[in-house]
Every structure is written in C-alpha cells, then in structure tokens.
C-alpha positions in Angstrom: 96.6 93.2 64.7 98.1 92.0 68.0 100.7 94.7 67.7 98.0 97.4 67.2 96.1 96.0 70.2 99.2 96.2 72.3 99.8 99.8 71.4 96.2 100.7 72.1 96.4 98.9 75.5 99.7 100.7 76.3 98.0 104.0 75.4 95.1 103.3 77.6 97.4 102.5 80.5 99.3 105.8 80.0 96.0 107.7 80.1 94.9 105.9 83.3 98.3 106.6 84.9 98.1 110.2 83.9 94.7 110.5 85.5 96.0 109.1 88.7 99.0 111.4 88.7 96.9 114.4 88.1 94.6 113.6 91.0 91.4 114.3 89.0 89.4 117.5 89.5 90.2 120.6 87.5 93.9 120.0 87.4 93.7 116.8 85.4 92.1 118.6 82.5 94.4 121.6 82.7 93.7 124.8 84.6 90.2 126.1 84.7 89.2 129.8 85.0 88.5 130.5 88.7 84.9 131.3 88.1 84.5 127.9 86.5 85.7 126.0 89.6 83.3 124.4 92.1 84.4 123.5 95.6 82.3 121.5 98.1 82.9 122.3 101.7 81.4 120.2 104.6 81.6 122.1 107.8 81.4 120.6 111.3 78.6 122.9 112.5 78.2 126.1 114.3 79.0 124.9 117.8 81.2 127.8 118.9 82.3 131.4 118.1 85.4 129.9 116.6 83.5 127.7 114.2 81.2 130.6 113.1 84.3 132.8 112.4 85.9 129.9 110.5 82.8 129.5 108.3 82.5 133.3 107.6 86.2 133.5 106.7 86.1 130.6 104.3 83.0 131.8 102.6 84.4 135.3 102.3 87.7 134.1 100.9 86.0 132.0 98.1 83.6 134.8 97.2 86.6 137.2 96.9 88.5 134.7 94.7 85.4 134.3 92.5 85.3 130.5 93.1 81.9 128.9 93.6 81.6 127.3 97.1 78.9 124.7 97.9 78.5 124.7 101.7 76.9 122.3 104.1 76.6 122.4 107.9 76.8 118.9 109.5 75.4 120.0 112.9 78.3 118.0 114.5 77.1 114.7 113.1 79.5 112.6 111.0 76.7 111.0 109.1 75.7 114.4 107.8 79.2 115.2 106.6 79.5 111.8 104.8 76.1 112.5 103.2 77.3 116.0 102.1 80.6 114.6 100.7 78.8 112.0 98.7 76.5 114.7 97.4 79.5 116.7 96.2 80.9 113.6 94.5 77.6 113.0 92.7 77.5 116.7 91.6 81.0 116.3 90.2 82.6 119.2 92.0 86.3 120.0 91.3 87.5 119.8 94.9 86.2 118.8 98.3 87.3 120.3 101.6 86.0 119.5 105.1 86.7 119.7 108.8 86.0 116.2 110.1 83.7 115.9 113.1 85.7 113.0 114.4 89.0 111.3 113.4 87.8 107.9 112.4 85.4 106.4 109.9 86.3 108.3 106.7 88.1 105.8 104.5 85.0 104.6 102.6 83.7 108.0 101.5 87.2 109.3 100.8 87.9 106.3 98.6 84.8 107.2 96.7 86.1 110.8 96.2 89.5 109.3 95.1 87.8 107.0 92.6 85.9 110.0 91.2 89.2 111.9 90.8 88.2 114.6 93.2 91.1 115.9 95.4 90.2 116.3 99.1 91.7 118.9 101.5 91.3 118.6 105.3 90.9 121.8 107.2 91.3 122.4 110.9 91.0 118.7 111.9 92.7 115.5 110.8 91.5 112.0 110.0 92.9 108.8 111.4 93.6 106.9 108.2 96.7 104.9 107.2 96.1 105.8 103.6 97.3 109.3 103.3 96.6 109.3 99.5 92.9 109.9 100.4 93.6 113.6 100.8 96.1 116.0 99.3 96.7 118.2 102.3 95.8 118.9 105.9 95.6 122.6 106.7 95.2 123.5 110.4 96.7 124.0 113.8 99.1 121.7 115.7 96.6 120.7 118.5 99.2 118.8 120.5 101.4 121.9 120.6 98.4 123.9 121.7 97.9 121.6 124.6 101.6 121.8 125.5 101.4 125.6 125.5 98.5 125.5 127.9 100.4 123.0 130.1 103.6 125.1 130.1 101.6 128.1 131.5 100.1 125.9 134.2 103.6 124.4 135.0 105.0 127.9 135.4 102.1 129.2 137.5 102.5 126.4 140.1 106.2 125.9 139.9 106.6 126.9 143.6 103.5 125.0 144.8 104.2 122.3 147.4 100.6 121.1 147.6 98.4 119.2 145.2 96.8 121.3 142.4 93.3 120.0 141.5 92.7 120.4 137.7 89.5 119.7 135.9 89.5 119.3 132.1 86.6 120.3 129.8 87.2 118.1 126.7 86.0 118.8 123.2 83.8 116.5 121.2 84.7 112.8 121.9 86.8 111.4 119.1 87.6 114.8 117.6 91.3 115.5 116.7 91.6 118.7 118.8 90.0 117.1 121.8 92.4 114.1 121.6 95.5 116.1 120.9 94.9 119.0 123.3 94.5 116.6 126.1 97.6 114.7 125.1 99.8 117.7 124.8 98.6 119.1 128.1 99.2 115.8 129.9 102.7 115.4 128.5 103.7 118.7 130.0 102.1 118.8 133.4 103.4 115.4 134.3 106.7 117.1 135.0 105.2 118.3 138.3 103.6 115.5 140.3 101.6 118.1 142.3 99.6 118.9 139.1 96.7 116.4 138.8 93.7 116.2 136.5 91.1 115.0 138.9 88.2 114.9 136.5 87.8 115.2 132.7 84.5 115.3 130.8 83.4 116.4 127.4 81.5 119.6 127.0 81.2 119.1 123.2 83.0 122.4 122.4 79.8 124.3 123.4 79.2 127.0 126.0 76.1 125.2 127.2 78.1 122.0 127.5 80.9 123.7 129.4 78.4 125.2 131.9 76.6 121.9 132.5 79.8 119.9 133.0 81.3 122.6 135.2 78.2 122.6 137.4 78.5 118.9 137.9 82.2 119.1 138.6 81.8 121.8 141.2 79.3 119.6 143.1 81.5 116.5 143.0 84.8 118.3 143.5 84.5 121.3 145.8 88.3 122.1 145.8 89.0 122.8 142.2 92.1 125.0 141.6 92.1 125.2 137.8 90.0 124.6 134.7 91.6 123.6 131.4 89.0 124.0 128.7 89.7 122.8 125.1 88.0 125.9 123.7 86.9 129.4 124.8 83.2 128.6 124.6 83.4 125.8 127.2 85.6 128.1 129.3 82.9 130.8 129.1 80.3 128.3 130.1 82.5 127.3 133.1 82.7 130.9 134.1 78.9 131.1 134.3 78.8 127.9 136.5 81.6 129.2 138.8 79.9 132.6 139.3 76.6 130.9 140.0 78.4 128.9 142.7 79.4 132.2 144.4 83.1 131.9 143.3 85.3 134.3 141.3 86.6 132.8 138.0 90.2 133.8 137.4 90.8 134.1 141.2 89.2 131.3 143.2 89.5 129.0 140.2 92.0 129.8 137.4 91.0 129.1 133.8 93.0 128.3 130.8 91.4 127.9 127.4 92.2 127.5 123.7 91.0 129.6 120.7 91.2 133.3 121.4 87.8 134.3 120.0 86.6 137.8 120.9 84.3 136.7 123.8 87.2 134.6 125.3 89.6 137.5 124.8 87.2 139.9 126.6 86.9 137.4 129.5 90.7 137.3 129.6 91.0 141.1 129.6 88.4 141.2 132.4 90.5 138.7 134.4 87.9 135.9 134.4 90.2 133.7 132.2 93.9 133.7 133.0 95.5 132.4 129.8 94.5 131.6 126.2 96.3 129.6 123.6 95.4 130.9 120.1 93.9 128.7 117.5 93.1 130.8 114.4 89.9 130.1 112.5 91.0 132.3 109.6 91.9 129.6 107.2 90.0 130.9 104.1 92.8 132.5 102.2 95.2 129.5 102.7 92.5 127.1 101.6 91.9 129.2 98.4 95.6 129.2 97.8 95.7 125.4 98.0 92.8 125.2 95.5 94.5 127.6 93.1 97.8 125.7 93.2 96.1 122.4 92.6 94.0 123.9 89.7 97.3 125.1 88.1 98.7 121.6 88.3 101.1 122.4 91.2 101.7 120.4 94.4 101.1 121.4 98.0 102.6 120.4 101.3 100.8 117.4 102.9 100.7 119.3 106.2 100.3 123.0 106.4 100.4 124.4 110.0 98.9 127.8 110.9 101.0 130.3 112.9 99.6 131.1 116.3 100.5 132.7 119.6 99.3 132.9 123.2 97.7 135.6 125.3 97.8 136.8 128.9 95.6 139.6 130.3 97.8 142.5 129.2 98.2 141.0 125.7 94.5 140.5 125.4 93.7 144.1 126.3 96.2 145.2 123.6 94.9 142.8 120.9 91.1 143.2 121.4 90.5 146.5 119.4 91.9 144.9 116.2 90.6 141.4 116.8 88.9 140.0 113.6 86.9 137.3 115.3 
C-alpha cells in the first residue's frame, strides 16, 4: 500500500512539474485552434497618437489571425490595469499581454497570473521586477538607445559651439520605462560636451496638452532656451504651440528633438518645426500574434525582443510621409 501511495505521489509530482514547465495557458494542454484562443490585453490608454496607432495595430493583427482579443483601456492608471489583469485571470484567458503604465508594483498581480498558469507578455514597456519568471517575453523598443540617438544628434549639432547650450526636457509619465530610459540614454551621450546642459526637466505625461502646459511654464522661467528634448512627438507638438504663442519660431529660434515618428510629428519635421525624430514603432501587433502562436504550439520565445527602428531628419521625413502607416 505504501509503495502504491509512493507511486501516486510521484505521479502527482510529475504532473505538477509538467504544468510548471508548460507555463499554463493553451500550451499546457496542447495546441488550441487559433479561433479557440482568448488573449487579454491591458493597454495604457489613449494618451498620444503613438498609443492610438499601437492599439489599432494590435487589434487588427489579432482580428486577422482569428484570435479573440479582450481589450481594456487603463486611462494611464496602474490600478485600472491591475484590475483588468485580475479580471482576465478570473475569466481564464489563455494569455495576458499588457503595456505597463509604470515600471514598479506588478509582482503581486503577475504572481496571481503565474499561479493560474497564464503566460504574460509585456509589450512596449518593461516592469522592474527581479523575478523574470513572471513574464515570458518583453516585446518593444530599446528606450535607452532611443535616448542615445537623440543625444547623438544634439552632440553633432553643437559640436562647434563654445557657449552654453540650454536644453529643456519634456519627460514622459513619471515612473514609466520610456521616460526613465530615454532620459538616461540622452544624459549619457550629451555629458560628452560640457556646454550641453539640461537646465529644466518636467513631465508632460506623454500628452500634447501636457507638453504645451509645461513648455509655457518653462518659457516664462527660462527665456533663453536653445533646444527642447521631448520624450514623444505629442509633447513636442504641444511645445510647438507654446513656442509659437510666445512669438518664437520652433525649429529655428528653439530646436526640437522628439521620439516616436507618428504622422503629426513627421509632418512637423517636414515643415521644419521639429528638427529630428527618433523612431519608436507602435506596430507591434504581428509580432505579438507570432509570440502567442509560438507559445500555443508549445515553443519558446526570446525573453527580450527588440523592434527595429530608425531616425529621421527633415529630408527623410518628407520622403517617408506619403507611405507612413501611423
């Protein structure tokens, strides 16, 4: 009897281990038909043209693949995303994907997903967690590299300058991965020239209205601004409005460097109101679908998948605009 109990216990242990190895979800029970899969996606919000394009691309990719996508808009609030993820867990979806509003504070809910055997994929933004087993992959840009690209352009523009260059920075949402990393990458590069100095840095929350409001305040407190570094196009476009309202010419009196390369930003670059844009592609839908398909078939994916992106000056923007998808 003891021997039989030992065999049963060993069998139970093997089943438990197999469940852990499979990561739960559809893959643990063998591949499902794509039209039987259910994926829950918790989006940051609709704070910018980039985010809107990102949402549309993801929704279109899942519709084309025939995979059911449950979608929620967190309106830039972490508590809303956590609530949505918990709802997906309760509904027993096969996979969860989300773009974190901020980096920290995710361990509890992600442990709940892990305990439920639901694999999680991060898109666009990372989480600051020591336990990397809480998610299977992070799909998105290298934000530090984006900041460095912006910094390199500024470094080259002012390589012959012998005077102080006053830079103001319009930061993204406080605590968000792109805001932290784009600031870090930019600072790492421009410190090579002691004349380049960020004299003020404030959050515009990745919104056009926020960028305008912050820029208006900066122009009042710092009348001699040479360059604006905005963490996204929308804040840069808001800054343009404030600069023009102050009777100055954006792109000439005050140079502007932004990140994203959405259509409105690219048009401003083509018009000479923005001087340089570092691309951050929102078109992650097909790559996210590929990840889900691979996991569903029992395959493995890279823990970090970086999107390929470029940079644009005015001439390149004019050439790219007619075929721009977002």
